[in-house]
N, C-alpha and C positions, 0 to 999 in steps of 0.2 A: 177845517181851515188851518188849525195849528199843525196838523200832520202835513198838509200841503206845503206850508211855509217851511217846515223842518226839512222836507225832501229837497225843496228848492235851495235851501241854505247848504245842505250837504253836497248837492251837485255843483254849486258854485265853488265851494272849497276844493273839491276834487279837480275841477277844470282849471282853477287858478294854480294848483300845484303842478299840473301837467304842462301848463303853458310857461312856467317860469324857467329861467336858466338853471343849470346844474347847481350853481352855488346858492340859489335862492329856493330850491325845492325843499319841501318838507319830507321828513323821514316817515311820515304817516302812511302806512300801508305799502310803502315802496318796496320793502323787502319781500312782502307777500306776493305782490304783483310781479316782481322780477322772477322769483323762484318758479311761479306757476304760469308764466306766460312765455316771453321770448327766450329767456335763458333755458327753460325746459326744452324748447325746440332745438336750441343749439347743442345742448348735451345729448339729446336724443339722436341728432344727426351724427355726432361724433361716435357715440356708442354703436350706431348702426354700421358706420364705416369699419370700426375695429372688429365688430362681430362678423361682418362680411369677410374681412381679410382673414380672420382666424378660421372661419369655416372653409374658406377656399385654400388655406395654407396646406402645402404638402412638403415635408422636409426633404431637402436635398442632402442625403447622407454622404454624398461623394464629393461635395465641396469641402474645403479645408475645415470649416466650422459651421455648426448650426446656429440659428438664432435662439435666444432664450424666450423672447416674446414672439408669439406667432403672428402678430399683426405688423411686425417689422418687414421691411423689404427682403426679398430673397437674396441669398449670397450672390456675389458676382459670378457669372458663368452658368448660373442655374437656368435651365430651359425646361424643367419638368415641374409638375405640381401646380401649374397655373390653371386653376379651374375655369372651364369654359362657362360655367354658370355665372361667373363674375367678370366675364369679358366686358360687359357693360352693366352698370348699376341700374337701379329702378328709374333713375333720372336720365338714363341713356349714356352713362359715362363709366369708365373704369374706376374702381375705388382708388382714391388718392391722386387721380390725375388732376392737373391744375389748369388745363386749357379746355375750352368747350369742345365737345366731341363733334366731329364732322362726318356726316354720312350722306353721300350724293349731294353735297353742297348745302345741306340743311342743318341748322344748329339745333341740337336736341336738349339744350338747357345746361344748367350748372351741375357740377359734381356734388356729391354728398359733403365732401370737405369744404367746398365753396359755400354751401348752404350753412354749415356750422360756423364758418368764418363770418358770414353776413349776419347771422342771427346774434353772434357774440358781439359784433360791432354795434348792432342795433340796441342790444341790451345796455351796453356801456353808454351810448349816446342818449338813450331815453330814460334810463333809471339811475344814472349817476347822481350822487348827492355830495357836493363839495362844501366843506366848511374849513376855513383857514388853510386852504390848499391841500387838505386831506380828505380822502374818500370816506364817507360815513355809512354808506350802504354796504354791509358785509358781503352781500351776494355778488357784488361787482368783482370781487376777487375770483370767484368761480368763472365769471365771464372772461376775465383776462387769461386765466389758465386754459379755458376751452379755446380761446382765440390763439394762444401760443401753440397749443398742441395741433390744431388744425393747420396752422401755417408750417410747423415743423414737418408734418407728414405730407404737405404739398410741396416741400422743398423751398419754402420761403423763409429761410433761416434768419436772414437779416431783419425781416419784418417781425418775426417771432421775438427776436432779441429786443427790438424796439418796443413791442407790447409789454414784455417782461420788465424792461427798464422803467417804463411809465408806471407799471404796477408797483414796483419797489419804491418809486418816488412818491406816489400818492397814498400808499398804504404801508409806510415804513415801520409802523408799530404793530402790524398784524402778525399774529403768532404762526400763521401759515406760510410766511415768507420762505422758509427752507424748501417748500415744494416748488416755488417759483425759481429758486436758485438751482434746483435739480434740473428743471427743464432748460434753464439758461446753459447749464453744462452740456445738456443733450444737444442743444442747438449748435454750440461751439464744436462738439464732437462731430456732428453731421457736416460741418464745414471743414473738417479735418484740422481744426485748430486744437490739437490734443493737449498742447501745453496749457492753454487757458482752461480747457475743460477739466484737466486733471487738477489744476490749481483750485478750481471751484469745488470739485468733488472731494479733494483732500481736506479742505477747510470744513466742509459739511461733515465729513466722516469724524473729524476731531471735535465736533460740537455735540450738544445734547439733543438728539433728534427723537421724534416719536417713532414707534416701532414701524408703522406703515410707511413713513418716509424712509427709514433705514432700509426697508425691504427694496423699495424702488431704487434707492441710491446704489445699493450693492450690485444690482443687475446692470444698470447703465455704466457704472464705474468699471466693472470687470470687463464689459464688452469694449469700452473705450480704451482700456489698457491693452487689450488684445489687438485692437486695430492699430495701435501705435507700436506694436511689436514688443511690448514689455510683458513677456510671457510669464516670468516668475511672479511678478506683482499681480498679474491677472489670475494666476492659479490661487494665490493667497486670497484674493478678493472673491473668487468663486466659492472657495471654502466658507468664507464669511456669509456669502449670499445663501449658501445651502443651510447654514445654521439659522438664519433669521427668517427665512421663508418656510411657511408650514404647508403651502399648497403642494400636493403630491405631483401634479403635472410640472410645476416649476422646479421642484426638487429633482425630478427625473431629468429634465432638460439641462439643468445646471451641472449635474454630475456627468452627463454625457459630454457636454462641451468641455468640462475639465479633463475628462478622459482623453478627448481628442488632442488637447494641448499637451498633456503628459506623454501620450504616444508619439507625438511629433518631436518631443524633446528626448526620445529614447529612454523613457522610464516605463517599461512595460508592466512591472509589478504594480506601481501606483496607478497606472492607467487602468489596469484590470480591476482594481478595487473600485475605481470610479464607475466603470461600466457595469459592474455588479450592482452598485447602488442605483444606477439608472434603470436597470432591469427590475430591481426590487420595487421602486416607486412608480414604474411606468403604469399609466392608465390607458395606454394606447397599444393596440396589437402590433402595429408597425414598429413602434419603439421597442417592444419586447424582442421582436425578431432581430432587429438591427443591433440591439445591445448584445444579444447572444453572439452575433457574428463578430462584433468588436472584441468580446471576451476571448473568442477563439483566436483572433489575430494576435492577441498579447500572450498567447501560450508560449512557454519556454521549456527547455529540455528538463528542467528541475521539477516540473509539475507532473502529476500522475496522468500520463497520456491515455492509458487504457481506461481509466475511470472517466476522464473527460470525454473520450470518444463514446463510451457506452451511454453517458448522460445525454449527449447531443443526438445520438442515434435514437435514443428512447423518446425524447420529446418531439422529434421530427415525425413520429408516427401517431402522436396523440391529438385528437380533436382537430381544431382549426389549424394547428401547427402543421398538419399533414399537407395543407395547401401550399406551404412554403418549403417543401422538402428540398427543392432545388437550391434554395438559399442555405439550408443547413448542410447539405452536401458540400457546397462551396466552402462553408466555414470549417467543415471537417477536413477538406483538402488543405486549407491554410494551416490548420493545426498539425496535420501530418507532415507538411513541408517544414514547419518550424521544428518538428521533432526529428528531422533528418530522414524521414521515411518517404523518399521521392516516389517510388513506385506506387505506394499506397495513396499518396497525395494525388498523383495523376489519375488513379482509378476513381477517386472521389470527384474530381473535377469532371470526368467523363460521365459519372452518374448524375451530376448536376445538370449536364446538357441533355440527358435522356428524360428528365422530369419535365412536368408542365411549367411553363414560364410564368413566374409571378413578378419578376423585376428584370427588365431587359438589361439593365446595367450589370446585374450579377451574372447574367448569361454571358455578356461580353467579357467580364473579368475572368470567367471560367475558361473561355476561349484563350484569353491572354495567358493564363497560367499554364495551359497545355502547350501553347506556343513557346513560352519561356523555357519549358522543360526540353523541348526539341532544340531550342537555341543553345542550351548548355551542352547538348550532345552533338553540336555541329551539324544538325539536320536543318539547314537553313531554308530549304524549300518548304518543308513541313511547317517550320516556325512561321515563315512568311504567310502561308495559307491560313493558319489559325489566327495570326495577327489581323489579316484581312477580315476574317469573320468577326473578330472582336470589334474592329472599327465599324463594321456594318451594323452591329447590334447595339453598341453602347449608346446611352442617351445623354451622358454628361459631356458637354462639348469640349471643355479644356482637356480632358483625358483622351477624347477622340483625336483631337489635333495632335497631341503629343505622340499618341500611338501611331497615327498615320505617318508621322515623320520617322519613327522607329521602323515601321514596316518598309518604307522606301529605302532606308539604310540597310536593312537586312537583305533586301533584294539585290542591292549593289554588292554587298558582301558575298552573297550566294554565287553571283556570277564569277567572282574571283576564286572562291573556294572550289567550285566544281571544275573550273578550268585547270586549277593546280592539280586536283586529283586525276583528271583525265590525262594531262600531259605527263604527270609523274608515272602513271601506268604505262603510257606509250614508251617513255624513255627507259623504264625498267624492263619492259618486254624487248626493246631493241638491244639491250645489253645481254639478254639471255642467249644461251646456245640453243640449237634446234631441239635437243632432247628436253631441255627444261621448258621450252615453249610448248612442246607437244604435251608434256605432262600437265602443265598449267591449264591448257584449254581442255584437255580430257576431263580433268576434275570439274571445270566450269560446266561442261556439257552434261555431266552426270547430275549436277545440281539443277540444271535447267530442265532435264527430263523429269526429275522428281517433282519440281514445281508444276510443270505442265500436267503431269498425271494427277496431282492433287486437284488442280483446277478442273480437269475433265470429270473426275469423280463427283465434285461439287455440282457441276453442270447437270450430270445425269440424275443426281438426287433431286435437284430442283425440277427437272422435267417430269420425274415420276410423281411428285407431289403437286404438280401444277393443276391437275384435273380435279383435285379434291376441294369441294366448296365448304368452307368453314363458317359461312354466314349464319346469322341468327334470324330465322324466319318464324319464330314462335309468336304467339299472341302478345307476348311481352316485349317483342322487338321494337326498336324505334321505327322499323319499316312498316309496322302494322298500325292500322287506324283503331279508333275506339271501339268499333263494332266487330273487330276481329278480322276483317278483310284487309288486304294489302292497301297501303296508302296510294292514291293516284296523284303522283306529283305533277301530272300534266293538267290537272283540273284547273278550271278558271279561277276558283277561289284561292288556291294556293300559288299556283304557277311553278313551273320547273325551275329549280335553283340555277342551273347552268344556262337557262334562257335569259336570266336577269344579268345583263352585262355589268351593271353597277355593282351587284353583289359579288360577281366573279372577280372583277377588278380589285375590289376591296380585299377579298380573301386572298388573292394572289399577292398583293403588295404586303399584307400582313405576314404571309408565309415566307416571302423573300426577306422581310425584315428580321425574322427570327432564324430562318434556316439557310438563307442565301439561295443561290441557284442550284437546284438538284435535279438530276435525271431520274426517270421512273425506273426503279429497280428494287429488289429485295434488300432489306437492311439499309435503306437509303440514308439513314442518319450518318453512317460511318463508311460503308463499303464504297460508295461512289466517290466520296471525298478522298479516301485513302488510295483508291485506284488511280484517280487523277494525279495525286501527289507522286505516286510511283512512276507514272508516265513522265511527269515533269522532271523527276530526278534522273530517269534514264536518258531523257533528251539532253539534260545538262552534261551528263557524262559521255554523251555521244553513242549511247546504246539504242538501237532501233527496237521499238515495241511491236513492229510488224513481224510476224513469223515468216522467216525465210526458209525455203526448202533445204538450204545447205547449212542450217544453223547447228546441226549435229556433227559437222565436219570440222576438225581442228584447222585445216587449211583455209577454211572460210575466214577465220579470224587472223591467221598468221599472215596471209597475203596483204592485209590492210595495214600492217605495221610498217612505218617508214624506215628506210635503211640508209638513204644518202645523208651525208654529213650536213648539207645545207638545210634539209628538212629538220634534222635533229637539233641543229643550232637554233633554228627558228622556234621550235617547240620549247626549248629551254629558255630562250629569251622571253617568250610569252609567259611561261611559268614563273620566271623570276620577277617580271614586271607585276604580275597579278599578286604574287606573294608580298612584294613591297607595298602595293596598294592596300592589301588586306591588313598588314601590320599597322599602317597609318589609320585605317578605318577603325580598328579596335580601339585606338586611343581617342580619335576625334569623335566618333559616333557613340561609343559605349563607355568611354572613360576607363577602359580596362588596360591600364598601362602595363601590368605584368604580362598579360597575354600578348599585347602588342610587342613588348620587348622580346619575348620568347620566339614569336613568329619571325621577327627581323633577325634575331641571332641565328635561327635555323636557315634563313636565307643567306646570311654571311657564310655559314658553314658549307653551303651548297656552291660556293665559289662562283657568284655571278660575274658578269663583265664589270669593268672598273666603274663605269658611270652609276650602275645600280648599286654596287658595293659601297661607293662613297655616300650615296643618298641614304642607304640603310644605316650605315654607321652614324651619319649625322642625325638621323631621326632618333636612334637609340640614345645618343648622347644628349640631345636637346630635350627629350621628354623625361630624362632621369637625373640629369646632373644636379638639379636643385634639391629634389626630395629624396631620391635614392641614388646617391653618388656611387655606391658599390656596384649597382647594376650598369652604370655607364662607364666604369673604369676600363673594362676590356675593349669597348668601342674606342675609347680615347687612345689607348695604347696602340691599337691597330692603326689609327689615323696618324699618330705621331711617328710610328715606326715605318709603316709601309707607304704613307702618303704625306711626308712631312712638309712639302712645299705647296700644298693645296690650301684653298681658303677654308675648307672643312677642318683641316688640321689647325689652322690659325684660330678658328672658332673654338676648337677643343682646348687650345692653350688658354684662350682668354674669351670666355663667353661674354656676351654683351652685358657690360656692367659699368655704370657711370657713378656708382656710389663709392668713389675713392675718398679717403679721408686725408691723411697727411703722409709725408714721406718718412720712411724708416732710415736711420743712419746706415744700417747694414745694407739696405737696398741701394742707397746712394753710392756706397763704396763698391758694391757689386757692379753697379752701372758704370762707374768710372773705370773699373778694371776691364770690363767687357768692351767698353768703348776704346780703351787703350789697346787692347788686343786687336780690335778691328782696324785701328789705324796702323798697327804694326803688321797688318795683313795675315794675322793668325786667325783666320775666319772660323775654323772648326772649334778652336778653343773658345772663341768669343761666343759662338752659337751655343755651345754646351753651357757656358756660364749664364747666358740669357735664359735657357730652358730651366736651369736649376733655380734661378732667381724668381721666375714666374711661378714655379711650384712653391717656393718658400714664402713669397709675398703676393698672393693673389689679389689682395685688396689694397695694395700700396698705390700711392699717387703716381709712382714712376712706371706703372704697368704699361700705359700707352707709349712711353719712351722706349721701354724694352721691346715692345712690339714693332715700333718703327725701326729701331736698330736691327732687329731680326730681319726686317724686309730688306734693309741695305745689305746685310750679310747674304741673303738669298740672291740678291742681284749680282753680287760678286762671284758667288759659287755656282749658281744654277741658271743665271741668265735673266734677260729682261721680262720674259713671260711669267716666270715664277714670282718675280718681284711685283709685277702688276697685280697678280692674284692676292698677294699678301697686303698690298696697299689698299686694294678694294675692301678687304675685310677690316682693315684699320679705319678706313673712312666710314664704314658702316657701324662698327662697334663703338668708336670714340668720336662720333660726329661733332660733339660740342667741345672738344678739347683742341688745344693748339696742334697736337700731333695729328688729329683727324683732319684739320684744315691743311696741314703740310702734306699729308697723304693725298688729298685731293689735288693740290698744286702739282705734286710729283706725277700723279696720274695724267693730268692734262698735258704735262710736259712729255711723258713717256709715250703717250698715245698719239701725240701730234705727228702729223705727216707733213712737215714743212719742206717746201721745195726751195732750193738755192736760187736766188734771183741775182743774175749778173747785171752789173751797171757799167756804164762807160765812165770816162774821166769826169764828166759833168754830173754824174749821179743818175742819169737816165737808165731805166730798166731796159735791158736788151732781151730780145726774143730768143728763147732757147731753141736749139735745133736748126734754125735757118740762118742765124747770124754767124758770119765767119769769125767774129771775135770770140765766140763762145767755144773755146777749145776744151778738150777733155782734161788738159792740165789745169786750166782755170777752174773747172767744175770740181776737180779733186781738191784743189786748194781751198775752195769755198766750203766744201764739206768738212775738210779738216778744221777750218776755222770755226764752223758751227759746232763741231764735236768738242773743240777746246772750250768754247763758251759754255756748253752744257756741263762738261766736267767741272768747270770753274764754279758754276751754280751749285752742283752737287756737293763740291768740297765746302762751299760756303755754308750750305745747309747742314752738312755734317759738323762743321766747326760750331755753328749755332747750337746744335744738339749737345755738343760737349761743354760749351760755355754755360748753357742754361743750368745744367746740373751742378757745375762748379759754383756758380753764383748762388744757387739755392742752398748749397752746403755751407758756404761762407755766411750767408744771411742767417741760417739757422744757428750757426755757432755764435754769431753776434747776439742773437736773441737769447741764447742760453747763458752767455756770459754777462749780459747787461745787468741783471739783478745783482750779481756779485759786485760789479763796479759801483752800483748805487749804494750798496751796503758799505 
């Protein structure tokens, strides 16, 4: 009876505790029940999510940076490494997704993170013990941290901050609060509020933290600094993270990320040290290989090239590394390129393509490097073909998009380049005499015969070896079955491979993804591709690839050369236009200003027609006058000397610049003198002084006035059309200045086509042509009156130009002498 009463009493106590409000609950057994009941389930769900993410994680080594923690989201632009095993979790959801999964309209339940969030909330609601506004159950701290983490990785950053704020309010004396503040900083960083995140992280860094907290802080702080673009601070924090973290995996990832940042900053020596540390601590085979590639990328000419090459070639043949031989060949190619050994680099890139594919992105990069080699040799068709293969093979989307744009630009450039070569050849042949033309084509025919003989010998050799079967039909062959007889691929149990349309389709798509479209031929990896490239090049140059019976006769080629002047002029115009386009493309598409400048100067030396000449000189000047004025000087002088009254010359005198400061007294004196000369009709002397003043005072506030005066001088000496050109340039260059506005007014006036309207004594408009009162004498008088009015307006404007500078001079003198009077 006593035992029964005791059990009833204990049960009553427990029920009373459970039924009371949080502030009335007893701490008796609450901690134990919290830890081993609902909170355990919440923590277990969160751990399951992170474990699943880590297991499914595959690093994207081609994004700008890797993540240190493998359960973080993939970098932006990554479309590789997403494991299909975790396409949906055990609850039917993707790890970390925040909305219920839908499949054919059916709800498959909550995600793992939603389960963790719900369990944490239930723990807080059921087991919280409040005394005087403070939480007395220590286990509730873990529940709040679990809740915050679940919400952060679901993208509910504001709700996570709300949970952490409640925790800091209710458990303000808890020694574990630094952990809550770390996740508070993480939530702000996820919201891109890096200022607030860095403020929290910096305060924590300067406080006395436990070692495990300092480890976590260093990781999140360094990544947040990197996201905010503070790379120097991020490098320092990554070094700190490397020191405090003892886990080999984390050390390897930290140093790899640090190496990426240093390489991006142009510090190859320091980057190489970091990648070497990443290789040293790597506990993952993929990380070892990629670290070796990055080490090769940071090679410089001061390093021991032969030793480094021997080392990489050696490890590429050892054990499991042999399966990544294509990646090591790519690394060797990069190292050779950095050492200035272009031919050797190209050879390694081709070897990489010949090996088994372990990483499609590396294969695409090898295609790209070969194409880039052709690009530097002006082999644009070959470069474009290899760029196309790179785009087809690569898996990292941002690189593919950028490379696709470059490929399109190369194709545009190729059309111009081969058009120039073809037309140059035709023009050069047209200038030759008959003897030189015969000698030229005789030499060409000899080379053609030698090439065709070599191709014929190769064809005969292939025919002779075609009948020899080199297949392996021994008992060890893959074609033999276990009992020694030949395998029956048509048997019902196995089925013939090529009868399975699904298998054939999959194999065909995989082959095209790696190799592209190839025809069936010997040495198909290279021969077919190079043959098609040669055909494309010949087509661009206007050479027929079909063997003509007369191809060994010089007359066959000579009779195709144009002779009449109209055809030759048309060829030269097309050649010059293509050259102009190619020069502009070099600068716009490839940012290669020196090559663009050289191409355009070659065009100028080729004496194109005036329109193309002016455009070429303008492009040279505009792309060089700010950064490399020496390169633009020749173009400027040609414009000023040979085309002084064009808008291009005006631009060369005064490139668009509105950053004028104040007027120099010497510039004002020069302006007054030049204006006085203009009024005295000494136009040549006035123009000379204007040109000298613009050269002496290119940043002076009077530059727009000098330009406007120069336009008036041009109107007096060269006519209305030249004046209009210069006024248009002033209106464009100095749009927001009074001179720009006056130029617009003058343009409206000069371009207007006003007709004289005759009126009678009462002011009524008379019809022209039909009215007997409209006599030629009256029309001439009206035109003369209109002309006088316009001249009066022009003189008034000229007077305003002169008065303005005089007034500014007097005002400046008053300002300069005012302090003396005050003293």
